[in-house]
N, CA and C atoms of all chains as a GROMACS GRO file, in nm:
protein
  633
    1MET      N    1  11.489  16.787   9.005
    1MET     CA    2  11.525  16.715   8.869
    1MET      C    3  11.476  16.832   8.759
    2THR      N    4  11.557  16.848   8.673
    2THR     CA    5  11.536  16.948   8.574
    2THR      C    6  11.432  16.864   8.475
    3PHE      N    7  11.371  16.963   8.406
    3PHE     CA    8  11.276  16.922   8.263
    3PHE      C    9  11.358  16.830   8.208
    4ASP      N   10  11.480  16.851   8.147
    4ASP     CA   11  11.580  16.808   8.047
    4ASP      C   12  11.601  16.673   8.125
    5GLU      N   13  11.669  16.658   8.236
    5GLU     CA   14  11.670  16.534   8.307
    5GLU      C   15  11.553  16.433   8.302
    6VAL      N   16  11.425  16.499   8.320
    6VAL     CA   17  11.319  16.391   8.321
    6VAL      C   18  11.272  16.358   8.183
    7LEU      N   19  11.321  16.449   8.077
    7LEU     CA   20  11.290  16.399   7.936
    7LEU      C   21  11.396  16.295   7.883
    8SER      N   22  11.493  16.310   7.946
    8SER     CA   23  11.596  16.225   7.916
    8SER      C   24  11.556  16.058   7.956
    9ARG      N   25  11.529  16.074   8.093
    9ARG     CA   26  11.469  15.963   8.137
    9ARG      C   27  11.370  15.877   8.081
   10VAL      N   28  11.264  15.986   8.058
   10VAL     CA   29  11.148  15.946   7.984
   10VAL      C   30  11.185  15.877   7.846
   11ASN      N   31  11.288  15.940   7.778
   11ASN     CA   32  11.334  15.891   7.652
   11ASN      C   33  11.365  15.734   7.692
   12ASP      N   34  11.467  15.714   7.783
   12ASP     CA   35  11.517  15.575   7.799
   12ASP      C   36  11.394  15.485   7.832
   13VAL      N   37  11.300  15.540   7.877
   13VAL     CA   38  11.190  15.437   7.921
   13VAL      C   39  11.115  15.394   7.768
   14PHE      N   40  11.099  15.501   7.667
   14PHE     CA   41  11.057  15.489   7.571
   14PHE      C   42  11.114  15.387   7.481
   15VAL      N   43  11.255  15.399   7.489
   15VAL     CA   44  11.349  15.304   7.459
   15VAL      C   45  11.316  15.153   7.499
   16ASP      N   46  11.301  15.158   7.589
   16ASP     CA   47  11.327  15.007   7.671
   16ASP      C   48  11.187  14.948   7.653
   17VAL      N   49  11.055  15.016   7.666
   17VAL     CA   50  10.924  14.973   7.664
   17VAL      C   51  10.890  14.943   7.517
   18LEU      N   52  10.904  15.034   7.439
   18LEU     CA   53  10.904  15.007   7.283
   18LEU      C   54  10.973  14.934   7.207
   19ASP      N   55  11.095  14.912   7.272
   19ASP     CA   56  11.190  14.847   7.219
   19ASP      C   57  11.240  14.906   7.086
   20ILE      N   58  11.260  15.033   7.072
   20ILE     CA   59  11.313  15.091   6.950
   20ILE      C   60  11.442  15.195   7.002
   21GLU      N   61  11.556  15.171   6.918
   21GLU     CA   62  11.680  15.229   6.980
   21GLU      C   63  11.678  15.385   6.941
   22ASP      N   64  11.641  15.422   6.811
   22ASP     CA   65  11.672  15.565   6.768
   22ASP      C   66  11.540  15.647   6.793
   23ILE      N   67  11.524  15.681   6.907
   23ILE     CA   68  11.416  15.768   6.952
   23ILE      C   69  11.460  15.878   7.003
   24MET      N   70  11.392  15.998   6.950
   24MET     CA   71  11.445  16.118   7.024
   24MET      C   72  11.314  16.206   7.047
   25LEU      N   73  11.260  16.186   7.187
   25LEU     CA   74  11.150  16.262   7.226
   25LEU      C   75  11.165  16.418   7.229
   26LYS      N   76  11.054  16.473   7.202
   26LYS     CA   77  11.060  16.631   7.201
   26LYS      C   78  10.925  16.662   7.297
   27TYR      N   79  10.925  16.784   7.330
   27TYR     CA   80  10.815  16.831   7.394
   27TYR      C   81  10.705  16.811   7.335
   28GLU      N   82  10.687  16.824   7.192
   28GLU     CA   83  10.554  16.780   7.096
   28GLU      C   84  10.525  16.676   7.076
   29THR      N   85  10.634  16.546   7.111
   29THR     CA   86  10.600  16.446   7.046
   29THR      C   87  10.467  16.349   7.088
   30THR      N   88  10.405  16.293   7.011
   30THR     CA   89  10.261  16.223   7.081
   30THR      C   90  10.273  16.098   7.000
   31ALA      N   91  10.177  16.012   7.045
   31ALA     CA   92  10.154  15.872   7.002
   31ALA      C   93  10.141  15.890   6.845
   32ALA      N   94  10.106  15.973   6.791
   32ALA     CA   95  10.084  16.005   6.616
   32ALA      C   96  10.238  16.004   6.565
   33ASP      N   97  10.322  16.049   6.618
   33ASP     CA   98  10.437  16.031   6.578
   33ASP      C   99  10.528  15.890   6.577
   34ILE      N  100  10.483  15.806   6.685
   34ILE     CA  101  10.560  15.680   6.687
   34ILE      C  102  10.466  15.571   6.667
   35GLU      N  103  10.514  15.476   6.575
   35GLU     CA  104  10.430  15.379   6.508
   35GLU      C  105  10.389  15.284   6.647
   36GLU      N  106  10.475  15.246   6.734
   36GLU     CA  107  10.496  15.143   6.821
   36GLU      C  108  10.408  15.202   6.944
   37TRP      N  109  10.368  15.328   6.971
   37TRP     CA  110  10.306  15.378   7.080
   37TRP      C  111  10.156  15.346   7.052
   38ASP      N  112  10.114  15.253   7.108
   38ASP     CA  113   9.946  15.226   7.072
   38ASP      C  114   9.898  15.242   7.231
   39SER      N  115   9.759  15.190   7.244
   39SER     CA  116   9.716  15.198   7.357
   39SER      C  117   9.750  15.107   7.477
   40LEU      N  118   9.814  14.977   7.431
   40LEU     CA  119   9.875  14.878   7.508
   40LEU      C  120   9.991  14.951   7.552
   41SER      N  121  10.101  14.997   7.448
   41SER     CA  122  10.212  15.050   7.489
   41SER      C  123  10.208  15.193   7.578
   42HIS      N  124  10.100  15.263   7.565
   42HIS     CA  125  10.073  15.355   7.643
   42HIS      C  126  10.061  15.340   7.793
   43ILE      N  127   9.999  15.226   7.843
   43ILE     CA  128   9.990  15.158   7.945
   43ILE      C  129  10.094  15.129   8.003
   44GLU      N  130  10.191  15.056   7.926
   44GLU     CA  131  10.314  15.017   7.985
   44GLU      C  132  10.413  15.111   7.981
   45LEU      N  133  10.404  15.240   7.901
   45LEU     CA  134  10.475  15.375   7.913
   45LEU      C  135  10.476  15.415   8.044
   46VAL      N  136  10.316  15.450   8.048
   46VAL     CA  137  10.289  15.516   8.200
   46VAL      C  138  10.330  15.435   8.344
   47LEU      N  139  10.281  15.319   8.328
   47LEU     CA  140  10.323  15.249   8.462
   47LEU      C  141  10.469  15.219   8.437
   48GLU      N  142  10.546  15.221   8.366
   48GLU     CA  143  10.720  15.228   8.411
   48GLU      C  144  10.768  15.354   8.431
   49ILE      N  145  10.710  15.459   8.362
   49ILE     CA  146  10.739  15.591   8.436
   49ILE      C  147  10.697  15.625   8.586
   50GLU      N  148  10.585  15.572   8.591
   50GLU     CA  149  10.541  15.570   8.757
   50GLU      C  150  10.669  15.481   8.837
   51ARG      N  151  10.696  15.376   8.792
   51ARG     CA  152  10.806  15.305   8.880
   51ARG      C  153  10.924  15.392   8.868
   52GLN      N  154  10.960  15.426   8.758
   52GLN     CA  155  11.115  15.480   8.736
   52GLN      C  156  11.097  15.611   8.843
   53PHE      N  157  10.993  15.707   8.835
   53PHE     CA  158  11.011  15.807   8.888
   53PHE      C  159  10.940  15.816   9.042
   54LYS      N  160  10.892  15.689   9.056
   54LYS     CA  161  10.846  15.676   9.200
   54LYS      C  162  10.705  15.786   9.192
   55VAL      N  163  10.621  15.783   9.118
   55VAL     CA  164  10.520  15.899   9.124
   55VAL      C  165  10.386  15.810   9.066
   56LYS      N  166  10.259  15.863   9.096
   56LYS     CA  167  10.163  15.806   9.049
   56LYS      C  168  10.083  15.921   8.992
   57PHE      N  169  10.009  15.894   8.882
   57PHE     CA  170   9.917  15.995   8.792
   57PHE      C  171   9.777  15.939   8.822
   58THR      N  172   9.686  16.012   8.833
   58THR     CA  173   9.540  16.001   8.822
   58THR      C  174   9.479  15.977   8.693
   59LEU      N  175   9.384  15.942   8.692
   59LEU     CA  176   9.318  15.918   8.548
   59LEU      C  177   9.298  16.033   8.474
   60GLN      N  178   9.236  16.156   8.548
   60GLN     CA  179   9.252  16.289   8.486
   60GLN      C  180   9.376  16.339   8.433
   61GLU      N  181   9.493  16.331   8.495
   61GLU     CA  182   9.610  16.358   8.476
   61GLU      C  183   9.664  16.299   8.334
   62ILE      N  184   9.644  16.146   8.337
   62ILE     CA  185   9.680  16.084   8.207
   62ILE      C  186   9.589  16.128   8.093
   63GLN      N  187   9.485  16.135   8.130
   63GLN     CA  188   9.417  16.179   8.003
   63GLN      C  189   9.433  16.334   7.963
   64GLY      N  190   9.472  16.420   8.040
   64GLY     CA  191   9.516  16.555   8.027
   64GLY      C  192   9.667  16.579   7.942
   65PHE      N  193   9.730  16.440   7.945
   65PHE     CA  194   9.877  16.474   7.906
   65PHE      C  195   9.831  16.487   7.746
   66LYS      N  196   9.872  16.600   7.688
   66LYS     CA  197   9.852  16.637   7.538
   66LYS      C  198   9.987  16.585   7.455
   67ASN      N  199  10.104  16.588   7.526
   67ASN     CA  200  10.219  16.548   7.443
   67ASN      C  201  10.326  16.504   7.536
   68VAL      N  202  10.432  16.457   7.518
   68VAL     CA  203  10.570  16.413   7.621
   68VAL      C  204  10.570  16.512   7.696
   69GLY      N  205  10.596  16.644   7.663
   69GLY     CA  206  10.639  16.759   7.748
   69GLY      C  207  10.530  16.786   7.838
   70HIS      N  208  10.398  16.777   7.810
   70HIS     CA  209  10.298  16.770   7.914
   70HIS      C  210  10.333  16.689   8.039
   71MET      N  211  10.362  16.556   7.989
   71MET     CA  212  10.366  16.462   8.104
   71MET      C  213  10.493  16.478   8.184
   72CYS      N  214  10.613  16.539   8.096
   72CYS     CA  215  10.741  16.548   8.181
   72CYS      C  216  10.719  16.674   8.250
   73ASP      N  217  10.642  16.772   8.224
   73ASP     CA  218  10.606  16.884   8.328
   73ASP      C  219  10.522  16.842   8.449
   74ALA      N  220  10.452  16.733   8.426
   74ALA     CA  221  10.383  16.670   8.537
   74ALA      C  222  10.488  16.612   8.641
   75ILE      N  223  10.562  16.540   8.571
   75ILE     CA  224  10.671  16.454   8.648
   75ILE      C  225  10.747  16.551   8.740
   76VAL      N  226  10.810  16.655   8.679
   76VAL     CA  227  10.880  16.774   8.751
   76VAL      C  228  10.791  16.823   8.859
   77GLY      N  229  10.668  16.838   8.837
   77GLY     CA  230  10.591  16.877   8.935
   77GLY      C  231  10.568  16.794   9.070
   78LYS      N  232  10.566  16.696   9.015
   78LYS     CA  233  10.549  16.580   9.146
   78LYS      C  234  10.660  16.574   9.217
   79LEU      N  235  10.814  16.592   9.131
   79LEU     CA  236  10.931  16.547   9.209
   79LEU      C  237  10.950  16.682   9.294
   80ALA      N  238  10.913  16.802   9.263
   80ALA     CA  239  10.928  16.927   9.310
   80ALA      C  240  10.935  16.938   9.467
   81MET      N  241   8.757  14.621   9.454
   81MET     CA  242   8.764  14.485   9.371
   81MET      C  243   8.917  14.476   9.329
   82LEU      N  244   8.956  14.336   9.348
   82LEU     CA  245   9.107  14.310   9.298
   82LEU      C  246   9.185  14.392   9.356
   83GLU      N  247   9.202  14.395   9.488
   83GLU     CA  248   9.301  14.473   9.548
   83GLU      C  249   9.436  14.429   9.576
   84GLN      N  250   9.520  14.506   9.574
   84GLN     CA  251   9.677  14.482   9.606
   84GLN      C  252   9.687  14.373   9.728
   85GLY      N  253   9.757  14.272   9.693
   85GLY     CA  254   9.793  14.159   9.814
   85GLY      C  255   9.667  14.052   9.788
   86THR      N  256   9.559  14.082   9.708
   86THR     CA  257   9.465  13.962   9.712
   86THR      C  258   9.506  13.851   9.629
   87SER      N  259   9.483  13.717   9.706
   87SER     CA  260   9.562  13.591   9.653
   87SER      C  261   9.426  13.498   9.615
   88PHE      N  262   9.474  13.432   9.520
   88PHE     CA  263   9.405  13.331   9.449
   88PHE      C  264   9.485  13.200   9.432
   89GLN      N  265   9.372  13.070   9.443
   89GLN     CA  266   9.443  12.956   9.404
   89GLN      C  267   9.342  12.872   9.339
   90HIS      N  268   9.445  12.787   9.239
   90HIS     CA  269   9.335  12.703   9.148
   90HIS      C  270   9.393  12.577   9.110
   91GLU      N  271   9.351  12.470   9.125
   91GLU     CA  272   9.413  12.335   9.104
   91GLU      C  273   9.380  12.279   8.969
   92PHE      N  274   9.459  12.232   8.882
   92PHE     CA  275   9.434  12.183   8.750
   92PHE      C  276   9.484  12.050   8.723
   93ALA      N  277   9.418  11.984   8.663
   93ALA     CA  278   9.471  11.852   8.629
   93ALA      C  279   9.514  11.820   8.496
   94VAL      N  280   9.646  11.791   8.471
   94VAL     CA  281   9.735  11.771   8.336
   94VAL      C  282   9.672  11.635   8.305
   95SER      N  283   9.540  11.625   8.222
   95SER     CA  284   9.460  11.491   8.194
   95SER      C  285   9.519  11.465   8.061
   96GLU      N  286   9.488  11.353   8.036
   96GLU     CA  287   9.500  11.294   7.886
   96GLU      C  288   9.436  11.377   7.806
   97SER      N  289   9.298  11.412   7.831
   97SER     CA  290   9.237  11.521   7.747
   97SER      C  291   9.277  11.622   7.716
   98VAL      N  292   9.354  11.707   7.817
   98VAL     CA  293   9.435  11.829   7.810
   98VAL      C  294   9.551  11.823   7.730
   99TYR      N  295   9.595  11.711   7.727
   99TYR     CA  296   9.736  11.691   7.657
   99TYR      C  297   9.660  11.653   7.518
  100GLN      N  298   9.598  11.582   7.498
  100GLN     CA  299   9.516  11.533   7.319
  100GLN      C  300   9.489  11.679   7.285
  101GLY      N  301   9.423  11.749   7.389
  101GLY     CA  302   9.378  11.855   7.307
  101GLY      C  303   9.461  11.970   7.264
  102PHE      N  304   9.562  11.995   7.323
  102PHE     CA  305   9.679  12.074   7.300
  102PHE      C  306   9.734  12.015   7.163
  103LEU      N  307   9.778  11.884   7.157
  103LEU     CA  308   9.831  11.822   7.073
  103LEU      C  309   9.747  11.855   6.925
  104ALA      N  310   9.610  11.837   6.933
  104ALA     CA  311   9.544  11.810   6.842
  104ALA      C  312   9.516  11.994   6.779
  105VAL      N  313   9.511  12.066   6.847
  105VAL     CA  314   9.510  12.207   6.821
  105VAL      C  315   9.613  12.270   6.789
  106PHE      N  316   9.760  12.253   6.837
  106PHE     CA  317   9.877  12.303   6.822
  106PHE      C  318   9.958  12.243   6.722
  107ASN      N  319   9.948  12.106   6.747
  107ASN     CA  320  10.012  11.997   6.647
  107ASN      C  321  10.153  11.990   6.683
  108ASP      N  322  10.217  12.045   6.790
  108ASP     CA  323  10.361  12.059   6.862
  108ASP      C  324  10.382  11.886   6.886
  109ARG      N  325  10.414  11.817   6.788
  109ARG     CA  326  10.446  11.680   6.818
  109ARG      C  327  10.603  11.642   6.823
  110ASN      N  328  10.651  11.740   6.878
  110ASN     CA  329  10.799  11.732   6.908
  110ASN      C  330  10.814  11.610   7.018
  111PRO      N  331  10.939  11.529   6.953
  111PRO     CA  332  10.936  11.379   7.056
  111PRO      C  333  10.957  11.416   7.185
  112LEU      N  334  10.970  11.513   7.240
  112LEU     CA  335  11.027  11.521   7.392
  112LEU      C  336  10.852  11.519   7.442
  113HIS      N  337  10.756  11.569   7.359
  113HIS     CA  338  10.613  11.577   7.388
  113HIS      C  339  10.537  11.425   7.369
  114THR      N  340  10.604  11.347   7.279
  114THR     CA  341  10.509  11.221   7.224
  114THR      C  342  10.602  11.095   7.230
  115ASP      N  343  10.734  11.093   7.242
  115ASP     CA  344  10.818  10.983   7.245
  115ASP      C  345  10.872  10.945   7.382
  116GLU      N  346  10.817  10.834   7.447
  116GLU     CA  347  10.867  10.802   7.565
  116GLU      C  348  11.016  10.756   7.558
  117ALA      N  349  11.045  10.707   7.494
  117ALA     CA  350  11.177  10.669   7.489
  117ALA      C  351  11.289  10.798   7.447
  118PHE      N  352  11.222  10.886   7.356
  118PHE     CA  353  11.335  11.000   7.364
  118PHE      C  354  11.327  11.072   7.463
  119ALA      N  355  11.208  11.109   7.533
  119ALA     CA  356  11.224  11.190   7.659
  119ALA      C  357  11.308  11.121   7.768
  120GLN      N  358  11.296  10.977   7.791
  120GLN     CA  359  11.370  10.931   7.866
  120GLN      C  360  11.522  10.928   7.839
  121GLN      N  361  11.567  10.929   7.719
  121GLN     CA  362  11.711  10.919   7.684
  121GLN      C  363  11.742  11.058   7.712
  122LYS      N  364  11.661  11.172   7.707
  122LYS     CA  365  11.699  11.300   7.732
  122LYS      C  366  11.722  11.330   7.883
  123GLY      N  367  11.667  11.213   7.940
  123GLY     CA  368  11.690  11.242   8.107
  123GLY      C  369  11.543  11.289   8.174
  124PHE      N  370  11.428  11.265   8.113
  124PHE     CA  371  11.322  11.286   8.159
  124PHE      C  372  11.235  11.166   8.202
  125ARG      N  373  11.166  11.170   8.306
  125ARG     CA  374  11.068  11.052   8.355
  125ARG      C  375  11.004  11.023   8.247
  126SER      N  376  10.926  11.087   8.164
  126SER     CA  377  10.829  11.043   8.072
  126SER      C  378  10.844  11.148   7.950
  127VAL      N  379  10.724  11.130   7.902
  127VAL     CA  380  10.703  11.247   7.783
  127VAL      C  381  10.677  11.366   7.878
  128VAL      N  382  10.732  11.476   7.838
  128VAL     CA  383  10.703  11.606   7.909
  128VAL      C  384  10.592  11.696   7.863
  129MET      N  385  10.485  11.719   7.934
  129MET     CA  386  10.359  11.792   7.866
  129MET      C  387  10.430  11.926   7.843
  130HIS      N  388  10.359  11.982   7.734
  130HIS     CA  389  10.371  12.091   7.677
  130HIS      C  390  10.358  12.241   7.787
  131GLY      N  391  10.468  12.294   7.810
  131GLY     CA  392  10.477  12.426   7.892
  131GLY      C  393  10.376  12.507   7.893
  132ASN      N  394  10.308  12.519   7.744
  132ASN     CA  395  10.226  12.610   7.721
  132ASN      C  396  10.074  12.566   7.766
  133ILE      N  397  10.058  12.454   7.792
  133ILE     CA  398   9.946  12.384   7.893
  133ILE      C  399   9.936  12.480   7.992
  134LEU      N  400  10.040  12.520   8.076
  134LEU     CA  401  10.011  12.610   8.177
  134LEU      C  402   9.973  12.735   8.164
  135ASN      N  403   9.991  12.800   8.045
  135ASN     CA  404   9.940  12.912   7.998
  135ASN      C  405   9.795  12.932   7.952
  136GLY      N  406   9.778  12.803   7.913
  136GLY     CA  407   9.604  12.782   7.901
  136GLY      C  408   9.526  12.776   8.057
  137PHE      N  409   9.618  12.718   8.115
  137PHE     CA  410   9.536  12.718   8.276
  137PHE      C  411   9.538  12.884   8.325
  138LEU      N  412   9.646  12.952   8.290
  138LEU     CA  413   9.637  13.079   8.319
  138LEU      C  414   9.534  13.165   8.255
  139SER      N  415   9.503  13.138   8.118
  139SER     CA  416   9.396  13.184   8.040
  139SER      C  417   9.267  13.188   8.122
  140TYR      N  418   9.251  13.051   8.160
  140TYR     CA  419   9.123  13.020   8.209
  140TYR      C  420   9.092  13.094   8.344
  141PHE      N  421   9.224  13.084   8.407
  141PHE     CA  422   9.229  13.143   8.558
  141PHE      C  423   9.184  13.302   8.538
  142ILE      N  424   9.237  13.378   8.448
  142ILE     CA  425   9.201  13.493   8.437
  142ILE      C  426   9.081  13.540   8.372
  143GLY      N  427   9.030  13.447   8.257
  143GLY     CA  428   8.873  13.451   8.215
  143GLY      C  429   8.784  13.422   8.322
  144GLU      N  430   8.797  13.305   8.383
  144GLU     CA  431   8.666  13.243   8.444
  144GLU      C  432   8.680  13.260   8.610
  145CYS      N  433   8.811  13.288   8.664
  145CYS     CA  434   8.830  13.284   8.791
  145CYS      C  435   8.795  13.413   8.883
  146LEU      N  436   8.826  13.497   8.821
  146LEU     CA  437   8.847  13.629   8.903
  146LEU      C  438   8.654  13.675   8.920
  147PRO      N  439   8.666  13.769   9.020
  147PRO     CA  440   8.534  13.826   9.046
  147PRO      C  441   8.470  13.913   8.925
  148THR      N  442   8.539  13.925   8.817
  148THR     CA  443   8.462  13.999   8.716
  148THR      C  444   8.504  13.946   8.575
  149LYS      N  445   8.426  13.944   8.485
  149LYS     CA  446   8.444  13.876   8.382
  149LYS      C  447   8.499  14.001   8.266
  150ASP      N  448   8.499  14.119   8.305
  150ASP     CA  449   8.542  14.252   8.242
  150ASP      C  450   8.708  14.249   8.219
  151VAL      N  451   8.763  14.145   8.168
  151VAL     CA  452   8.930  14.152   8.191
  151VAL      C  453   8.995  14.115   8.048
  152VAL      N  454   9.097  14.162   8.031
  152VAL     CA  455   9.199  14.146   7.907
  152VAL      C  456   9.334  14.126   7.942
  153ILE      N  457   9.386  13.999   7.881
  153ILE     CA  458   9.537  13.991   7.915
  153ILE      C  459   9.609  14.084   7.841
  154HIS      N  460   9.714  14.163   7.901
  154HIS     CA  461   9.796  14.253   7.844
  154HIS      C  462   9.928  14.187   7.806
  155LYS      N  463   9.970  14.113   7.913
  155LYS     CA  464  10.121  14.050   7.884
  155LYS      C  465  10.115  13.937   8.008
  156GLN      N  466  10.239  13.844   7.953
  156GLN     CA  467  10.258  13.750   8.058
  156GLN      C  468  10.368  13.700   8.014
  157GLU      N  469  10.472  13.650   8.132
  157GLU     CA  470  10.565  13.594   8.116
  157GLU      C  471  10.594  13.478   8.223
  158ILE      N  472  10.660  13.381   8.160
  158ILE     CA  473  10.610  13.246   8.263
  158ILE      C  474  10.792  13.203   8.243
  159LYS      N  475  10.829  13.121   8.341
  159LYS     CA  476  10.957  13.038   8.339
  159LYS      C  477  10.924  12.910   8.392
  160PHE      N  478  10.975  12.838   8.309
  160PHE     CA  479  10.939  12.657   8.341
  160PHE      C  480  11.057  12.599   8.402
  161HIS      N  481  11.054  12.586   8.525
  161HIS     CA  482  11.142  12.555   8.615
  161HIS      C  483  11.166  12.380   8.618
  162ARG      N  484  11.052  12.331   8.629
  162ARG     CA  485  11.025  12.171   8.601
  162ARG      C  486  10.951  12.117   8.508
  163PRO      N  487  10.969  11.999   8.483
  163PRO     CA  488  10.878  11.913   8.393
  163PRO      C  489  10.772  11.883   8.444
  164VAL      N  490  10.657  11.900   8.353
  164VAL     CA  491  10.520  11.858   8.409
  164VAL      C  492  10.491  11.730   8.334
  165TYR      N  493  10.439  11.631   8.408
  165TYR     CA  494  10.392  11.513   8.326
  165TYR      C  495  10.248  11.460   8.336
  166MET      N  496  10.188  11.389   8.253
  166MET     CA  497  10.072  11.334   8.229
  166MET      C  498  10.018  11.298   8.380
  167GLY      N  499   9.899  11.316   8.424
  167GLY     CA  500   9.852  11.287   8.550
  167GLY      C  501   9.888  11.375   8.655
  168ASP      N  502   9.991  11.468   8.615
  168ASP     CA  503  10.018  11.563   8.736
  168ASP      C  504   9.905  11.651   8.782
  169ARG      N  505   9.866  11.691   8.912
  169ARG     CA  506   9.803  11.789   8.956
  169ARG      C  507   9.852  11.932   8.984
  170VAL      N  508   9.862  12.034   8.900
  170VAL     CA  509   9.909  12.134   8.933
  170VAL      C  510   9.824  12.263   8.988
  171THR      N  511   9.871  12.322   9.102
  171THR     CA  512   9.819  12.411   9.169
  171THR      C  513   9.873  12.543   9.133
  172LEU      N  514   9.793  12.644   9.097
  172LEU     CA  515   9.814  12.788   9.056
  172LEU      C  516   9.783  12.867   9.174
  173GLU      N  517   9.900  12.956   9.219
  173GLU     CA  518   9.895  13.040   9.332
  173GLU      C  519   9.926  13.173   9.272
  174ALA      N  520   9.850  13.282   9.276
  174ALA     CA  521   9.825  13.408   9.227
  174ALA      C  522   9.823  13.508   9.311
  175LYS      N  523   9.905  13.593   9.316
  175LYS     CA  524   9.887  13.728   9.404
  175LYS      C  525   9.913  13.849   9.311
  176ILE      N  526   9.803  13.954   9.349
  176ILE     CA  527   9.816  14.089   9.310
  176ILE      C  528   9.919  14.169   9.363
  177ASP      N  529  10.025  14.192   9.268
  177ASP     CA  530  10.120  14.280   9.348
  177ASP      C  531  10.131  14.424   9.274
  178GLU      N  532  10.059  14.439   9.178
  178GLU     CA  533  10.080  14.573   9.112
  178GLU      C  534   9.921  14.627   9.074
  179VAL      N  535   9.896  14.739   9.115
  179VAL     CA  536   9.738  14.795   9.096
  179VAL      C  537   9.760  14.939   9.046
  180SER      N  538   9.691  14.963   8.913
  180SER     CA  539   9.703  15.092   8.871
  180SER      C  540   9.555  15.134   8.820
  181GLU      N  541   9.472  15.207   8.953
  181GLU     CA  542   9.321  15.229   8.921
  181GLU      C  543   9.301  15.322   8.822
  182ALA      N  544   9.414  15.402   8.806
  182ALA     CA  545   9.404  15.507   8.689
  182ALA      C  546   9.402  15.430   8.578
  183LEU      N  547   9.470  15.326   8.540
  183LEU     CA  548   9.476  15.249   8.414
  183LEU      C  549   9.423  15.155   8.411
  184GLY      N  550   9.341  15.113   8.522
  184GLY     CA  551   9.254  14.965   8.522
  184GLY      C  552   9.337  14.842   8.509
  185VAL      N  553   9.461  14.860   8.574
  185VAL     CA  554   9.557  14.735   8.544
  185VAL      C  555   9.571  14.648   8.691
  186ARG      N  556   9.553  14.544   8.678
  186ARG     CA  557   9.655  14.477   8.787
  186ARG      C  558   9.720  14.381   8.745
  187ALA      N  559   9.845  14.333   8.794
  187ALA     CA  560   9.942  14.252   8.772
  187ALA      C  561   9.962  14.148   8.877
  188PHE      N  562   9.957  14.043   8.838
  188PHE     CA  563   9.967  13.939   8.942
  188PHE      C  564  10.114  13.842   8.929
  189LYS      N  565  10.150  13.819   9.037
  189LYS     CA  566  10.274  13.711   9.035
  189LYS      C  567  10.228  13.574   9.073
  190PHE      N  568  10.264  13.495   8.990
  190PHE     CA  569  10.218  13.318   9.019
  190PHE      C  570  10.312  13.249   9.006
  191LYS      N  571  10.287  13.119   9.066
  191LYS     CA  572  10.350  13.008   9.081
  191LYS      C  573  10.285  12.886   9.049
  192PHE      N  574  10.343  12.795   8.998
  192PHE     CA  575  10.251  12.674   8.973
  192PHE      C  576  10.303  12.563   9.049
  193TYR      N  577  10.252  12.476   9.143
  193TYR     CA  578  10.318  12.364   9.226
  193TYR      C  579  10.257  12.243   9.150
  194ASN      N  580  10.343  12.114   9.189
  194ASN     CA  581  10.293  12.020   9.126
  194ASN      C  582  10.252  11.942   9.268
  195GLN      N  583  10.179  11.837   9.268
  195GLN     CA  584  10.126  11.752   9.362
  195GLN      C  585  10.219  11.716   9.484
  196GLU      N  586  10.348  11.711   9.456
  196GLU     CA  587  10.473  11.691   9.548
  196GLU      C  588  10.520  11.838   9.617
  197ARG      N  589  10.430  11.948   9.580
  197ARG     CA  590  10.454  12.086   9.634
  197ARG      C  591  10.584  12.135   9.567
  198GLU      N  592  10.633  12.069   9.453
  198GLU     CA  593  10.749  12.108   9.394
  198GLU      C  594  10.714  12.239   9.303
  199MET      N  595  10.779  12.351   9.304
  199MET     CA  596  10.768  12.474   9.194
  199MET      C  597  10.790  12.432   9.045
  200VAL      N  598  10.692  12.410   8.972
  200VAL     CA  599  10.702  12.394   8.821
  200VAL      C  600  10.736  12.515   8.724
  201ALA      N  601  10.663  12.612   8.789
  201ALA     CA  602  10.672  12.747   8.692
  201ALA      C  603  10.647  12.862   8.767
  202VAL      N  604  10.695  12.960   8.729
  202VAL     CA  605  10.670  13.103   8.812
  202VAL      C  606  10.641  13.221   8.690
  203GLY      N  607  10.594  13.312   8.723
  203GLY     CA  608  10.611  13.408   8.632
  203GLY      C  609  10.503  13.546   8.662
  204ARG      N  610  10.458  13.609   8.582
  204ARG     CA  611  10.383  13.732   8.611
  204ARG      C  612  10.285  13.763   8.487
  205ILE      N  613  10.185  13.795   8.526
  205ILE     CA  614  10.054  13.826   8.431
  205ILE      C  615  10.002  13.968   8.453
  206GLN      N  616   9.968  14.045   8.358
  206GLN     CA  617   9.905  14.176   8.350
  206GLN      C  618   9.793  14.173   8.293
  207ILE      N  619   9.676  14.200   8.359
  207ILE     CA  620   9.557  14.226   8.300
  207ILE      C  621   9.490  14.375   8.296
  208GLY      N  622   9.410  14.376   8.209
  208GLY     CA  623   9.323  14.524   8.205
  208GLY      C  624   9.189  14.510   8.225
  209LEU      N  625   9.114  14.582   8.327
  209LEU     CA  626   8.997  14.566   8.375
  209LEU      C  627   8.921  14.667   8.267
  210LEU      N  628   8.826  14.591   8.212
  210LEU     CA  629   8.764  14.664   8.081
  210LEU      C  630   8.644  14.767   8.164
  211ALA      N  631   8.618  14.865   8.086
  211ALA     CA  632   8.521  14.971   8.139
  211ALA      C  633   8.391  14.913   8.121
   0.00000   0.00000   0.00000
């Protein structure tokens, strides 16, 4: 799966979990850019992304994500 | 601690004091819950206990019945399949079906059964383990 495909699916997860329709994630997007993305939402987002892509992140990996792009890079790496 | 597949069971009494306490605190006096004739006219055996009493029992289960008190409820969903009446004894059966060690999350599937072993409610509850 390409990075763009992963980003598109992650975007869908954000739409679903955060219940906001007009969201367009970019590589640099962080929680500071999205009002609904708080600590509880973050847990829900990570859990749903793990389910959707059938991957598991470690705590260190999760804490290391600087932005959406970093997370998608990690997903691409796990799927390779 | 609290591993995938771990099961729990706890019995609760839907007593007069539970019912009156819920009424006193939340003041939901809809006739379905307070008027015998109204409830029977709607097809129920008697006044129906508030469904959210079961959510109160869930709160007790999470807060007081697990091996740790370091817990917080994230979210829960419940479907009410059958009415619950005064005097019913409901048994909660809960099983951990999702674990995220990285996020400190546990999710339970649960069912409530009445004393006739009829399923009265089902749902899912997700908690976080506090550091």
